[in-house]
Biopython code that builds the backbone (N, CA, C, O; Angstrom):
import numpy as np
from Bio.PDB.StructureBuilder import StructureBuilder

atoms = [
    (1, "MET", "N", (0.819, -1.181, 0.000)),
    (1, "MET", "CA", (0.000, 0.000, 0.000)),
    (1, "MET", "C", (0.870, 1.255, 0.000)),
    (1, "MET", "O", (0.564, 2.242, -0.669)),
    (2, "GLN", "N", (1.947, 1.195, 0.757)),
    (2, "GLN", "CA", (2.825, 2.359, 0.813)),
    (2, "GLN", "C", (3.486, 2.605, -0.535)),
    (2, "GLN", "O", (3.686, 3.753, -0.930)),
    (3, "ALA", "N", (3.825, 1.534, -1.240)),
    (3, "ALA", "CA", (4.441, 1.684, -2.557)),
    (3, "ALA", "C", (3.461, 2.325, -3.534)),
    (3, "ALA", "O", (3.839, 3.189, -4.326)),
    (4, "LEU", "N", (2.201, 1.898, -3.475)),
    (4, "LEU", "CA", (1.180, 2.482, -4.341)),
    (4, "LEU", "C", (0.979, 3.951, -4.019)),
    (4, "LEU", "O", (0.890, 4.780, -4.924)),
    (5, "GLN", "N", (0.907, 4.275, -2.747)),
    (5, "GLN", "CA", (0.722, 5.666, -2.351)),
    (5, "GLN", "C", (1.911, 6.513, -2.802)),
    (5, "GLN", "O", (1.729, 7.641, -3.260)),
    (6, "SER", "N", (3.107, 5.985, -2.676)),
    (6, "SER", "CA", (4.301, 6.715, -3.127)),
    (6, "SER", "C", (4.270, 6.943, -4.631)),
    (6, "SER", "O", (4.602, 8.031, -5.102)),
    (7, "GLN", "N", (3.875, 5.926, -5.387)),
    (7, "GLN", "CA", (3.791, 6.066, -6.843)),
    (7, "GLN", "C", (2.781, 7.139, -7.229)),
    (7, "GLN", "O", (3.032, 7.935, -8.133)),
    (8, "ILE", "N", (1.657, 7.160, -6.556)),
    (8, "ILE", "CA", (0.647, 8.175, -6.852)),
    (8, "ILE", "C", (1.175, 9.561, -6.531)),
    (8, "ILE", "O", (0.964, 10.500, -7.299)),
    (9, "GLU", "N", (1.856, 9.696, -5.408)),
    (9, "GLU", "CA", (2.414, 10.989, -5.032)),
    (9, "GLU", "C", (3.463, 11.455, -6.035)),
    (9, "GLU", "O", (3.558, 12.648, -6.324)),
    (10, "ILE", "N", (4.241, 10.534, -6.562)),
    (10, "ILE", "CA", (5.290, 10.891, -7.527)),
    (10, "ILE", "C", (4.690, 11.207, -8.893)),
    (10, "ILE", "O", (5.053, 12.211, -9.507)),
    (11, "ASN", "N", (3.782, 10.368, -9.374)),
    (11, "ASN", "CA", (3.272, 10.494, -10.737)),
    (11, "ASN", "C", (2.069, 11.415, -10.884)),
    (11, "ASN", "O", (1.743, 11.834, -11.995)),
    (12, "HIS", "N", (1.411, 11.733, -9.784)),
    (12, "HIS", "CA", (0.196, 12.560, -9.861)),
    (12, "HIS", "C", (0.239, 13.651, -8.802)),
    (12, "HIS", "O", (-0.698, 13.801, -8.017)),
    (13, "ARG", "N", (1.304, 14.396, -8.783)),
    (13, "ARG", "CA", (1.489, 15.417, -7.746)),
    (13, "ARG", "C", (0.362, 16.440, -7.728)),
    (13, "ARG", "O", (-0.070, 16.870, -6.659)),
    (14, "SER", "N", (-0.112, 16.828, -8.893)),
    (14, "SER", "CA", (-1.164, 17.849, -8.934)),
    (14, "SER", "C", (-2.498, 17.310, -8.413)),
    (14, "SER", "O", (-3.364, 18.088, -8.014)),
    (15, "GLU", "N", (-2.668, 15.993, -8.414)),
    (15, "GLU", "CA", (-3.935, 15.385, -7.990)),
    (15, "GLU", "C", (-3.888, 14.851, -6.558)),
    (15, "GLU", "O", (-4.911, 14.407, -6.038)),
    (16, "VAL", "N", (-2.736, 14.886, -5.920)),
    (16, "VAL", "CA", (-2.614, 14.334, -4.579)),
    (16, "VAL", "C", (-3.500, 15.095, -3.601)),
    (16, "VAL", "O", (-4.092, 14.492, -2.706)),
    (17, "GLY", "N", (-3.596, 16.386, -3.759)),
    (17, "GLY", "CA", (-4.428, 17.182, -2.871)),
    (17, "GLY", "C", (-5.910, 16.882, -3.005)),
    (17, "GLY", "O", (-6.695, 17.241, -2.127)),
    (18, "THR", "N", (-6.305, 16.227, -4.095)),
    (18, "THR", "CA", (-7.722, 15.910, -4.322)),
    (18, "THR", "C", (-8.080, 14.517, -3.827)),
    (18, "THR", "O", (-9.105, 13.964, -4.226)),
    (19, "SER", "N", (-7.267, 13.957, -2.984)),
    (19, "SER", "CA", (-7.534, 12.644, -2.377)),
    (19, "SER", "C", (-7.586, 11.523, -3.414)),
    (19, "SER", "O", (-8.479, 10.677, -3.374)),
    (20, "LEU", "N", (-6.657, 11.521, -4.312)),
    (20, "LEU", "CA", (-6.620, 10.488, -5.343)),
    (20, "LEU", "C", (-6.401, 9.098, -4.744)),
    (20, "LEU", "O", (-7.036, 8.133, -5.168)),
    (21, "PHE", "N", (-5.512, 8.995, -3.767)),
    (21, "PHE", "CA", (-5.219, 7.691, -3.173)),
    (21, "PHE", "C", (-6.451, 7.071, -2.507)),
    (21, "PHE", "O", (-6.734, 5.901, -2.761)),
    (22, "PRO", "N", (-7.186, 7.790, -1.677)),
    (22, "PRO", "CA", (-8.403, 7.191, -1.103)),
    (22, "PRO", "C", (-9.433, 6.799, -2.163)),
    (22, "PRO", "O", (-10.117, 5.786, -2.014)),
    (23, "LYS", "N", (-9.547, 7.581, -3.217)),
    (23, "LYS", "CA", (-10.475, 7.234, -4.297)),
    (23, "LYS", "C", (-10.039, 5.939, -4.962)),
    (23, "LYS", "O", (-10.866, 5.089, -5.294)),
    (24, "LEU", "N", (-8.749, 5.798, -5.152)),
    (24, "LEU", "CA", (-8.219, 4.575, -5.752)),
    (24, "LEU", "C", (-8.472, 3.371, -4.859)),
    (24, "LEU", "O", (-8.844, 2.304, -5.347)),
    (25, "LEU", "N", (-8.277, 3.532, -3.572)),
    (25, "LEU", "CA", (-8.525, 2.435, -2.633)),
    (25, "LEU", "C", (-9.990, 2.012, -2.639)),
    (25, "LEU", "O", (-10.300, 0.833, -2.467)),
    (26, "MET", "N", (-10.885, 2.968, -2.834)),
    (26, "MET", "CA", (-12.304, 2.639, -2.881)),
    (26, "MET", "C", (-12.648, 1.814, -4.112)),
    (26, "MET", "O", (-13.667, 1.124, -4.120)),
    (27, "MET", "N", (-11.826, 1.870, -5.149)),
    (27, "MET", "CA", (-12.068, 1.117, -6.373)),
    (27, "MET", "C", (-11.543, -0.323, -6.296)),
    (27, "MET", "O", (-11.900, -1.149, -7.138)),
    (28, "VAL", "N", (-10.724, -0.630, -5.326)),
    (28, "VAL", "CA", (-10.101, -1.950, -5.239)),
    (28, "VAL", "C", (-11.151, -3.053, -5.060)),
    (28, "VAL", "O", (-11.100, -4.070, -5.751)),
    (29, "SER", "N", (-12.077, -2.864, -4.162)),
    (29, "SER", "CA", (-13.079, -3.902, -3.901)),
    (29, "SER", "C", (-13.944, -4.192, -5.126)),
    (29, "SER", "O", (-14.115, -5.359, -5.480)),
    (30, "PRO", "N", (-14.505, -3.152, -5.795)),
    (30, "PRO", "CA", (-15.286, -3.449, -7.009)),
    (30, "PRO", "C", (-14.453, -4.121, -8.103)),
    (30, "PRO", "O", (-14.969, -4.954, -8.849)),
    (31, "LEU", "N", (-13.184, -3.769, -8.203)),
    (31, "LEU", "CA", (-12.323, -4.406, -9.204)),
    (31, "LEU", "C", (-12.084, -5.870, -8.881)),
    (31, "LEU", "O", (-12.020, -6.703, -9.785)),
    (32, "ARG", "N", (-11.954, -6.185, -7.621)),
    (32, "ARG", "CA", (-11.796, -7.589, -7.225)),
    (32, "ARG", "C", (-13.051, -8.384, -7.549)),
    (32, "ARG", "O", (-12.971, -9.530, -7.991)),
    (33, "GLU", "N", (-14.214, -7.771, -7.328)),
    (33, "GLU", "CA", (-15.470, -8.445, -7.657)),
    (33, "GLU", "C", (-15.575, -8.686, -9.159)),
    (33, "GLU", "O", (-16.005, -9.755, -9.591)),
    (34, "LEU", "N", (-15.182, -7.693, -9.953)),
    (34, "LEU", "CA", (-15.196, -7.858, -11.409)),
    (34, "LEU", "C", (-14.246, -8.964, -11.842)),
    (34, "LEU", "O", (-14.559, -9.742, -12.743)),
    (35, "ASN", "N", (-13.095, -9.032, -11.206)),
    (35, "ASN", "CA", (-12.127, -10.070, -11.537)),
    (35, "ASN", "C", (-12.706, -11.456, -11.246)),
    (35, "ASN", "O", (-12.545, -12.380, -12.043)),
    (36, "SER", "N", (-13.372, -11.593, -10.113)),
    (36, "SER", "CA", (-13.980, -12.881, -9.772)),
    (36, "SER", "C", (-15.063, -13.256, -10.772)),
    (36, "SER", "O", (-15.163, -14.412, -11.181)),
    (37, "GLU", "N", (-15.870, -12.286, -11.163)),
    (37, "GLU", "CA", (-16.937, -12.535, -12.139)),
    (37, "GLU", "C", (-16.349, -12.919, -13.494)),
    (37, "GLU", "O", (-16.842, -13.837, -14.149)),
    (38, "GLN", "N", (-15.302, -12.221, -13.912)),
    (38, "GLN", "CA", (-14.658, -12.539, -15.194)),
    (38, "GLN", "C", (-14.080, -13.953, -15.157)),
    (38, "GLN", "O", (-14.223, -14.700, -16.125)),
    (39, "ARG", "N", (-13.435, -14.328, -14.066)),
    (39, "ARG", "CA", (-12.850, -15.658, -13.940)),
    (39, "ARG", "C", (-13.943, -16.725, -14.035)),
    (39, "ARG", "O", (-13.752, -17.762, -14.672)),
    (40, "ARG", "N", (-15.092, -16.465, -13.396)),
    (40, "ARG", "CA", (-16.207, -17.411, -13.429)),
    (40, "ARG", "C", (-16.723, -17.568, -14.856)),
    (40, "ARG", "O", (-16.955, -18.686, -15.316)),
    (41, "VAL", "N", (-16.902, -16.448, -15.556)),
    (41, "VAL", "CA", (-17.404, -16.490, -16.931)),
    (41, "VAL", "C", (-16.412, -17.215, -17.839)),
    (41, "VAL", "O", (-16.810, -18.051, -18.650)),
    (42, "LEU", "N", (-15.134, -16.901, -17.706)),
    (42, "LEU", "CA", (-14.124, -17.555, -18.540)),
    (42, "LEU", "C", (-14.025, -19.048, -18.250)),
    (42, "LEU", "O", (-13.811, -19.850, -19.160)),
    (43, "THR", "N", (-14.178, -19.412, -17.003)),
    (43, "THR", "CA", (-14.156, -20.828, -16.651)),
    (43, "THR", "C", (-15.335, -21.549, -17.290)),
    (43, "THR", "O", (-15.189, -22.670, -17.776)),
    (44, "ASN", "N", (-16.501, -20.912, -17.293)),
    (44, "ASN", "CA", (-17.670, -21.503, -17.951)),
    (44, "ASN", "C", (-17.458, -21.610, -19.458)),
    (44, "ASN", "O", (-17.868, -22.595, -20.071)),
    (45, "LEU", "N", (-16.830, -20.619, -20.051)),
    (45, "LEU", "CA", (-16.552, -20.652, -21.490)),
    (45, "LEU", "C", (-15.554, -21.749, -21.848)),
    (45, "LEU", "O", (-15.579, -22.288, -22.955)),
    (46, "LYS", "N", (-14.700, -22.063, -20.925)),
    (46, "LYS", "CA", (-13.677, -23.076, -21.175)),
    (46, "LYS", "C", (-14.311, -24.389, -21.610)),
    (46, "LYS", "O", (-13.767, -25.079, -22.472)),
    (47, "GLY", "N", (-15.433, -24.738, -21.038)),
    (47, "GLY", "CA", (-16.098, -25.970, -21.417)),
    (47, "GLY", "C", (-16.892, -25.861, -22.703)),
    (47, "GLY", "O", (-17.226, -26.884, -23.301)),
    (48, "GLN", "N", (-17.206, -24.640, -23.151)),
    (48, "GLN", "CA", (-18.037, -24.435, -24.325)),
    (48, "GLN", "C", (-17.244, -24.096, -25.583)),
    (48, "GLN", "O", (-17.687, -24.377, -26.696)),
    (49, "ILE", "N", (-16.084, -23.499, -25.404)),
    (49, "ILE", "CA", (-15.287, -23.046, -26.547)),
    (49, "ILE", "C", (-13.970, -23.805, -26.557)),
    (49, "ILE", "O", (-13.330, -23.988, -25.521)),
    (50, "ASP", "N", (-13.580, -24.242, -27.747)),
    (50, "ASP", "CA", (-12.307, -24.936, -27.896)),
    (50, "ASP", "C", (-11.203, -23.897, -28.068)),
    (50, "ASP", "O", (-11.176, -23.162, -29.056)),
    (51, "PHE", "N", (-10.315, -23.845, -27.118)),
    (51, "PHE", "CA", (-9.195, -22.902, -27.195)),
    (51, "PHE", "C", (-7.980, -23.590, -27.813)),
    (51, "PHE", "O", (-6.867, -23.487, -27.297)),
    (52, "ALA", "N", (-8.206, -24.288, -28.914)),
    (52, "ALA", "CA", (-7.149, -25.069, -29.559)),
    (52, "ALA", "C", (-6.012, -24.190, -30.067)),
    (52, "ALA", "O", (-4.865, -24.631, -30.139)),
    (53, "GLU", "N", (-6.329, -22.959, -30.416)),
    (53, "GLU", "CA", (-5.304, -22.067, -30.937)),
    (53, "GLU", "C", (-4.209, -21.821, -29.903)),
    (53, "GLU", "O", (-3.054, -21.581, -30.255)),
    (54, "GLY", "N", (-4.574, -21.881, -28.652)),
    (54, "GLY", "CA", (-3.582, -21.684, -27.605)),
    (54, "GLY", "C", (-3.437, -20.243, -27.179)),
    (54, "GLY", "O", (-3.233, -19.965, -25.997)),
    (55, "LEU", "N", (-3.542, -19.311, -28.128)),
    (55, "LEU", "CA", (-3.343, -17.909, -27.806)),
    (55, "LEU", "C", (-4.427, -17.410, -26.855)),
    (55, "LEU", "O", (-4.124, -16.770, -25.848)),
    (56, "LEU", "N", (-5.682, -17.699, -27.170)),
    (56, "LEU", "CA", (-6.762, -17.255, -26.291)),
    (56, "LEU", "C", (-6.663, -17.916, -24.923)),
    (56, "LEU", "O", (-6.886, -17.267, -23.901)),
    (57, "ALA", "N", (-6.336, -19.179, -24.900)),
    (57, "ALA", "CA", (-6.187, -19.873, -23.624)),
    (57, "ALA", "C", (-5.059, -19.243, -22.812)),
    (57, "ALA", "O", (-5.163, -19.103, -21.593)),
    (58, "GLU", "N", (-3.995, -18.869, -23.489)),
    (58, "GLU", "CA", (-2.884, -18.246, -22.787)),
    (58, "GLU", "C", (-3.251, -16.852, -22.304)),
    (58, "GLU", "O", (-2.921, -16.478, -21.179)),
    (59, "ILE", "N", (-3.926, -16.085, -23.141)),
    (59, "ILE", "CA", (-4.333, -14.725, -22.752)),
    (59, "ILE", "C", (-5.220, -14.756, -21.524)),
    (59, "ILE", "O", (-5.035, -13.961, -20.602)),
    (60, "PHE", "N", (-6.183, -15.668, -21.504)),
    (60, "PHE", "CA", (-7.137, -15.728, -20.408)),
    (60, "PHE", "C", (-6.722, -16.712, -19.327)),
    (60, "PHE", "O", (-7.507, -17.007, -18.426)),
    (61, "ASP", "N", (-5.502, -17.224, -19.404)),
    (61, "ASP", "CA", (-4.949, -18.129, -18.402)),
    (61, "ASP", "C", (-5.870, -19.331, -18.190)),
    (61, "ASP", "O", (-6.221, -19.667, -17.059)),
    (62, "LEU", "N", (-6.255, -19.972, -19.298)),
    (62, "LEU", "CA", (-7.145, -21.125, -19.236)),
    (62, "LEU", "C", (-6.455, -22.401, -19.681)),
    (62, "LEU", "O", (-7.116, -23.371, -20.053)),
    (63, "THR", "N", (-5.155, -22.407, -19.647)),
    (63, "THR", "CA", (-4.439, -23.603, -20.063)),
    (63, "THR", "C", (-4.562, -24.687, -19.023)),
    (63, "THR", "O", (-4.663, -24.406, -17.829)),
    (64, "GLU", "N", (-4.554, -25.922, -19.472)),
    (64, "GLU", "CA", (-4.661, -27.055, -18.557)),
    (64, "GLU", "C", (-3.397, -27.224, -17.773)),
    (64, "GLU", "O", (-3.300, -28.132, -16.947)),
]
sb = StructureBuilder()
sb.init_structure("model")
sb.init_model(0)
sb.init_chain("A")
sb.init_seg("    ")
for serial, (resi, resn, name, xyz) in enumerate(atoms, 1):
    if name == "N":
        sb.init_residue(resn, " ", resi, " ")
    sb.init_atom(name, np.array(xyz, "f"), 0.0, 1.0, " ", f" {name:<3s}", serial, name[0])
structure = sb.get_structure()
């Protein structure tokens, strides 16, 4: 967390006063939920779509 806060302070100095870090932290939970939902959908697709090409399976981390 400290590394993230430091990066924000370094890269977004003009926005630090506007509470950018707390806003970013508030987005973490919804992003985790989206990630879980995406993983569930991709896992369901794994049984329906043949990822024989390998590239899509690798992109979505669906390799056996």
